[in-house]
C-alpha positions as CSV (number, residue, x, y, z in Angstrom):
1,X,30.3,99.4,45.5
2,X,27.7,102.1,45.9
3,X,24.1,101.6,45.0
4,X,24.4,104.6,42.6
5,X,27.2,102.8,40.7
6,X,25.2,99.6,40.5
7,X,22.1,101.1,39.3
8,X,24.0,103.1,36.7
9,X,24.5,99.8,34.9
10,X,21.4,98.0,36.1
11,X,18.8,100.5,34.9
12,X,18.1,104.0,33.9
13,X,14.8,104.9,35.5
14,X,12.1,106.5,33.3
15,X,13.0,110.0,34.5
16,X,16.4,109.8,32.9
17,X,16.0,107.6,29.9
18,X,17.9,108.9,26.9
19,X,14.8,108.9,24.7
20,X,13.0,111.2,27.1
21,X,16.0,113.5,27.2
22,X,16.4,113.5,23.5
23,X,12.8,114.2,22.8
24,X,12.6,116.8,25.6
25,X,9.4,115.2,26.9
26,X,8.1,114.7,30.4
27,X,9.3,111.6,32.3
28,X,6.9,108.7,32.4
29,X,7.3,108.4,36.1
30,X,5.6,111.8,36.5
31,X,3.2,111.5,33.6
32,X,-0.5,111.5,34.6
33,X,-1.6,107.9,35.0
34,X,-4.9,106.6,33.8
35,X,-7.1,105.5,36.7
36,X,-6.9,101.8,37.6
37,X,-10.0,99.9,37.1
38,X,-11.1,96.5,38.3
39,X,-10.6,94.2,35.4
40,X,-13.0,91.5,34.4
41,X,-11.7,90.8,30.9
42,X,-10.7,87.3,30.0
43,X,-7.2,86.1,30.9
44,X,-6.1,86.3,27.3
45,X,-7.1,89.4,25.4
46,X,-5.7,91.0,22.2
47,X,-3.9,94.2,22.9
48,X,-4.4,97.5,21.1
49,X,-0.8,97.4,19.8
50,X,-1.4,94.1,18.1
51,X,-4.2,95.5,15.8
52,X,-3.2,96.2,12.2
53,X,-4.0,99.9,12.6
54,X,-1.0,101.4,10.8
55,X,-3.2,104.4,9.8
56,X,-3.2,105.5,13.5
57,X,0.6,106.1,13.4
58,X,1.3,109.9,13.3
59,X,4.0,109.5,10.6
60,X,3.3,106.8,8.1
61,X,6.7,107.4,6.6
62,X,8.6,107.3,9.9
63,X,11.8,105.3,10.5
64,X,11.5,101.5,10.2
65,X,12.8,98.8,12.5
66,X,16.1,97.7,10.8
67,X,15.7,94.7,8.5
68,X,16.5,91.3,10.0
69,X,19.5,89.3,8.9
70,X,17.5,86.5,7.3
71,X,14.5,88.6,5.9
72,X,12.2,85.7,6.8
73,X,8.6,86.9,7.4
74,X,7.7,87.5,11.0
75,X,4.3,87.6,12.6
76,X,3.3,89.3,15.9
77,X,0.5,89.8,18.4
78,X,0.2,91.0,21.9
79,X,-1.9,89.6,24.7
80,X,-3.0,90.3,28.3
81,X,-2.2,87.4,30.6
82,X,-3.3,87.0,34.2
83,X,-1.7,84.8,36.8
84,X,-4.5,84.2,39.3
85,X,-2.2,82.1,41.5
86,X,0.1,84.9,42.5
87,X,-0.6,88.3,44.1
88,X,0.9,91.3,42.4
89,X,4.4,91.8,44.0
90,X,4.0,95.6,43.9
91,X,0.3,95.8,44.9
92,X,-0.2,93.2,47.6
93,X,-3.9,94.1,47.8
94,X,-4.3,92.8,44.2
95,X,-4.8,89.0,44.3
96,X,-3.5,88.3,40.8
97,X,-0.7,89.5,38.5
98,X,-1.7,91.1,35.2
99,X,0.9,91.3,32.4
100,X,1.1,92.4,28.8
101,X,3.2,90.3,26.4
102,X,4.3,90.8,22.8
103,X,4.9,87.7,20.8
104,X,7.0,87.5,17.6
105,X,7.3,84.3,15.6
106,X,8.1,82.9,12.2
107,X,5.3,83.0,9.6
108,X,5.1,81.7,6.1
109,X,3.5,84.8,4.6
110,X,4.5,88.4,4.6
111,X,1.1,89.5,3.4
112,X,-1.0,91.8,5.7
113,X,-0.7,95.0,7.6
114,X,2.4,95.5,9.8
115,X,1.8,96.0,13.5
116,X,2.3,99.5,15.0
117,X,5.4,100.0,17.1
118,X,3.3,101.3,20.0
119,X,0.1,103.4,20.3
120,X,0.3,107.2,20.1
121,X,-1.3,107.3,23.6
122,X,1.4,105.1,25.2
123,X,4.1,106.9,23.3
124,X,2.9,110.2,24.6
125,X,2.6,108.9,28.2
126,X,6.1,107.3,28.1
127,X,8.0,109.9,26.2
128,X,5.9,113.1,26.1
129,X,5.6,112.9,22.3
130,X,3.9,110.6,19.8
131,X,6.9,110.6,17.5
132,X,8.0,107.0,18.4
133,X,4.6,105.8,17.4
134,X,5.5,106.6,13.9
135,X,8.2,103.9,13.8
136,X,7.3,101.2,11.3
137,X,7.8,97.6,12.3
138,X,8.7,94.6,10.1
139,X,6.2,92.2,11.6
140,X,2.7,91.3,10.3
141,X,0.0,91.8,12.8
142,X,-1.9,88.6,13.6
143,X,-0.2,86.5,11.0
144,X,-0.5,82.7,11.3
145,X,2.5,81.1,12.9
146,X,4.6,78.8,10.8
147,X,3.9,75.1,11.5
148,X,6.1,73.1,13.8
149,X,7.4,73.5,17.3
150,X,9.7,76.5,17.7
151,X,12.5,77.2,20.2
152,X,11.3,79.9,22.6
153,X,13.1,83.0,23.9
154,X,11.7,85.0,26.8
155,X,12.7,88.7,26.8
156,X,12.7,91.2,29.7
157,X,13.3,95.0,29.2
158,X,15.2,97.4,31.4
159,X,13.7,98.9,34.5
160,X,11.4,101.7,33.7
161,X,11.4,100.7,30.0
162,X,8.6,99.3,27.8
163,X,8.8,95.9,26.2
164,X,8.6,97.8,22.9
165,X,12.2,98.7,23.4
166,X,13.1,95.1,22.5
167,X,11.1,95.1,19.2
168,X,14.2,94.9,17.0
169,X,15.6,92.0,18.9
170,X,12.3,90.2,18.9
171,X,11.9,90.6,15.1
172,X,15.5,89.3,14.5
173,X,15.1,86.2,16.7
174,X,11.7,85.4,15.1
175,X,13.3,85.7,11.7
176,X,15.9,83.2,12.8
177,X,13.2,80.7,13.7
178,X,12.5,81.4,17.3
179,X,9.2,82.1,19.1
180,X,9.8,85.2,21.2
181,X,7.8,86.6,24.2
182,X,8.7,90.1,25.5
183,X,7.1,90.9,28.9
184,X,6.1,94.2,30.3
185,X,6.6,94.0,34.1
186,X,3.5,95.9,35.4
187,X,4.1,98.8,37.7
188,X,7.8,99.0,36.8
189,X,6.9,101.1,33.7
190,X,3.8,102.5,32.1
191,X,1.8,99.6,30.6
192,X,-1.1,99.9,28.2
193,X,-3.8,97.2,28.5
194,X,-6.7,96.4,26.1
195,X,-9.2,99.2,26.0
196,X,-6.6,101.9,26.4
197,X,-6.1,101.6,30.1
198,X,-2.5,102.7,31.1
199,X,-1.2,101.5,34.4
200,X,1.4,103.7,36.1
201,X,5.0,103.0,37.3
202,X,4.4,102.6,41.0
203,X,7.9,101.7,42.0
204,X,10.0,104.2,40.0
205,X,12.3,105.8,42.4
206,X,12.5,102.9,44.8
207,X,15.8,101.7,43.2
208,X,17.5,104.7,44.9
209,X,16.0,104.2,48.3
210,X,15.6,100.5,48.9
211,X,18.9,98.5,49.0
212,X,17.0,95.3,48.3
213,X,15.0,96.5,45.4
214,X,17.2,95.0,42.7
215,X,17.0,91.5,44.1
216,X,13.3,91.9,44.8
217,X,12.6,93.1,41.3
218,X,14.7,90.3,39.8
219,X,12.7,87.7,41.6
220,X,9.4,89.3,40.7
221,X,10.4,89.4,37.0
222,X,11.7,85.9,37.1
223,X,8.2,84.8,38.3
224,X,6.6,86.8,35.4
225,X,8.8,85.0,32.9
226,X,8.1,81.6,34.4
227,X,4.4,82.2,34.3
228,X,4.5,83.2,30.6
229,X,6.6,80.1,30.0
230,X,3.9,78.0,31.7
231,X,1.2,79.5,29.4
232,X,3.2,78.9,26.3
233,X,4.0,75.3,27.1
234,X,0.5,74.4,28.4
235,X,-0.8,71.0,27.3
236,X,-2.9,70.8,24.1
237,X,-1.3,73.9,22.5
238,X,-3.7,76.2,24.3
239,X,-1.3,79.0,24.7
240,X,-2.0,82.7,24.2
241,X,-1.2,82.7,20.5
242,X,-3.4,80.5,18.5
243,X,-1.4,78.0,16.4
244,X,1.9,78.8,18.0
245,X,3.7,75.7,19.3
246,X,7.0,75.9,21.2
247,X,9.5,73.2,21.9
248,X,9.7,72.8,25.7
249,X,13.2,71.4,25.3
250,X,14.7,74.5,23.7
251,X,14.0,77.5,25.8
252,X,16.2,80.6,26.5
253,X,15.9,83.9,28.3
254,X,17.5,87.2,27.7
255,X,17.1,90.8,28.9
256,X,18.5,94.3,29.0
257,X,19.7,95.9,32.2
258,X,17.5,94.7,35.1
259,X,15.9,92.4,32.5
260,X,19.3,90.7,32.1
261,X,19.5,90.0,35.8
262,X,15.9,88.7,35.7
263,X,16.8,86.3,32.8
264,X,19.6,84.8,34.9
265,X,17.4,84.5,37.9
266,X,14.6,82.9,35.9
267,X,17.1,80.2,34.6
268,X,18.4,79.7,38.2
269,X,14.8,79.0,39.3
270,X,13.6,77.0,36.3
271,X,15.4,74.0,34.8
272,X,13.4,74.4,31.6
273,X,15.4,77.4,30.7
274,X,18.6,76.1,29.0
275,X,20.5,79.3,28.3
276,X,20.4,83.0,29.5
277,X,21.9,86.3,28.3
278,X,22.4,89.5,30.3
279,X,22.7,92.7,28.2
280,X,24.6,95.2,30.4
281,X,22.7,94.7,33.6
282,X,24.0,94.4,37.2
283,X,23.5,90.9,38.6
284,X,21.5,91.4,41.8
285,X,21.4,87.8,43.0
286,X,24.5,85.6,42.9
287,X,24.1,83.2,40.0
288,X,24.7,80.0,42.0
289,X,21.7,77.9,40.8
290,X,22.4,77.8,37.1
291,X,23.5,74.1,37.1
292,X,26.3,74.5,34.6
293,X,24.0,76.0,31.9
294,X,25.4,78.6,29.4
295,X,25.4,82.3,30.1
296,X,26.2,85.3,27.8
297,X,27.3,88.6,29.3
298,X,27.3,91.5,26.8
299,X,28.5,94.8,28.2
300,X,29.0,98.4,27.2
301,X,32.3,100.0,28.2
302,X,32.9,97.0,30.6
303,X,29.7,97.8,32.5
304,X,29.9,101.5,32.4
305,X,31.6,102.0,35.8
306,X,34.2,100.2,37.9
307,X,31.5,99.2,40.4
308,X,29.4,97.5,37.8
309,X,32.4,95.7,36.3
310,X,33.3,94.4,39.8
311,X,29.8,93.0,40.1
312,X,30.2,91.1,36.8
313,X,33.7,89.9,37.8
314,X,32.2,88.3,40.9
315,X,29.3,86.8,38.9
316,X,31.7,85.5,36.3
317,X,33.6,83.4,38.9
318,X,30.4,81.7,39.9
319,X,29.5,80.5,36.4
320,X,30.4,76.8,36.0
321,X,29.0,76.1,32.5
322,X,29.8,77.6,29.1
323,X,30.3,81.3,29.6
324,X,30.9,84.2,27.3
325,X,31.7,87.9,28.2
326,X,31.9,90.2,25.2
327,X,32.1,94.0,25.3
328,X,31.2,96.8,22.9
329,X,33.5,99.6,24.3
330,X,32.0,102.2,22.0
331,X,28.4,101.6,23.2
332,X,26.4,103.0,26.0
333,X,23.9,101.4,28.4
334,X,20.9,102.0,26.0
335,X,22.7,100.7,23.0
336,X,21.3,97.2,23.6
337,X,17.7,98.5,23.3
338,X,15.7,100.2,20.6
339,X,16.1,103.5,22.2
340,X,19.5,104.1,20.7
341,X,18.7,103.5,17.0
342,X,15.3,105.2,17.4
343,X,16.9,108.4,18.7
344,X,19.3,108.3,15.9
345,X,16.6,107.6,13.3
346,X,14.5,110.5,14.6
347,X,17.5,112.8,14.5
348,X,17.3,113.8,18.2
349,X,20.6,112.6,19.5
350,X,22.2,116.1,19.3
351,X,19.5,117.2,21.8
352,X,21.0,115.2,24.6
353,X,22.8,117.0,27.4
354,X,26.5,117.1,26.7
355,X,27.4,115.0,29.8
356,X,24.9,112.2,29.2
357,X,25.7,111.0,25.7
358,X,28.8,108.9,26.4
359,X,27.3,106.8,29.2
360,X,23.9,106.5,27.6
361,X,24.9,105.9,23.9
362,X,28.6,105.9,23.7
363,X,30.0,106.8,20.3
364,X,28.7,104.0,18.2
365,X,25.8,104.4,15.8
366,X,22.5,102.9,17.0
367,X,22.1,100.7,14.0
368,X,25.6,99.3,14.4
369,X,25.1,98.6,18.1
370,X,21.9,96.8,17.2
371,X,23.6,94.7,14.5
372,X,26.2,93.5,17.1
373,X,23.6,92.8,19.7
374,X,21.5,90.8,17.3
375,X,24.6,88.9,16.0
376,X,26.1,87.8,19.3
377,X,22.8,87.1,21.1
378,X,21.7,85.1,18.0
379,X,24.9,83.2,17.8
380,X,24.7,82.3,21.5
381,X,21.1,81.0,21.3
382,X,21.8,79.2,18.0
383,X,24.7,77.3,19.6
384,X,23.0,76.4,22.8
385,X,19.4,75.9,21.8
386,X,19.7,74.7,18.2
387,X,23.2,73.1,18.2
388,X,24.3,75.3,15.3
389,X,28.0,76.3,14.8
390,X,28.7,79.8,16.2
391,X,32.3,80.8,15.5
392,X,31.4,84.4,16.4
393,X,31.6,83.3,20.1
394,X,35.0,81.8,19.9
395,X,37.3,84.5,18.5
396,X,37.4,88.2,17.4
397,X,35.4,88.8,14.2
398,X,36.2,90.8,11.1
399,X,32.5,91.6,10.8
400,X,32.6,93.2,14.3
401,X,36.1,94.3,15.0
402,X,34.9,96.7,17.7
403,X,33.6,93.9,19.8
404,X,36.1,92.6,22.3
405,X,36.2,89.5,24.4
406,X,36.4,90.7,28.0
407,X,37.0,87.1,29.2
């Protein structure tokens, strides 16, 4: 199996992401990066995209994140977290690992300003346009978390992609009752920190030249997820979100593309993670350490290429616990992220090069792909973290006749 075929399913680097193509903007990998400064800020700091500054959005009447299935109020905030016990894996001269994390969680009140999708500055740096900054979210910025201990889901985005591309999934899971933490893996995409500092993607391009990059990145991301988990389960409820309590016995991980591989690796390394889902990502490290825990594989066009499908076939054989492999044959690789429905909502899909659309987006509508992703990931987590019935996982569904059981 060629590395080109494996990365075709594992990640689309920033230089070829569909949203960049559709908006005809410069690639983030080549965007001018803000200078890196020595940071002396506290280990937890509120991020600019957590502020209730909806007036800063360039289009106050822009498209909105699709409504959740439960319509329960959702709160959100973002924070900068620093792991001072681990050098940065991509900058060995940096003695600590600095991350940005967005949290979504149930709240009892829908009152308050909704959080911006992302800042115009980061939108322009990532996509060459501030149009995505006009997307309206459904989550209230800084809302007080609902009382009680909530099951936790860790989310990891695709390589070269921002954590904001998992906003629709984060809001849906929070509306279902989960606390959600989506992690930006610094130096694997452009990341905006408090104060407007934007760190560059230092490793974009290495996936095509380093045969070990996928495994190295999976392990680095797994360490990021485990650190965030440590912070959220710290004794005395002193986590990064004031008032948010998580249940340490009900923790899951999920990710898109390379983020899916990272979710599996995080579970293999950490017994606290009870279930993991991979959304159309090549598995870079054989899943041999999962200790019979449940895994969901959700693919587009059976992985997008024969090589990627073969990779999942090998991984499937190694899974010894509850396992599910479902496929959305009309989807593309980016259909599991916000980029699909955002491009559709902004009316830019027809600007894609003719030969890129099928693999990137397939033929399904973005909102339909999102509904399926939300439904199957939600059912998987509900069954294995909450013990709820989830017949969607057992047989074909009239609600989603296009979804097939690959195994």
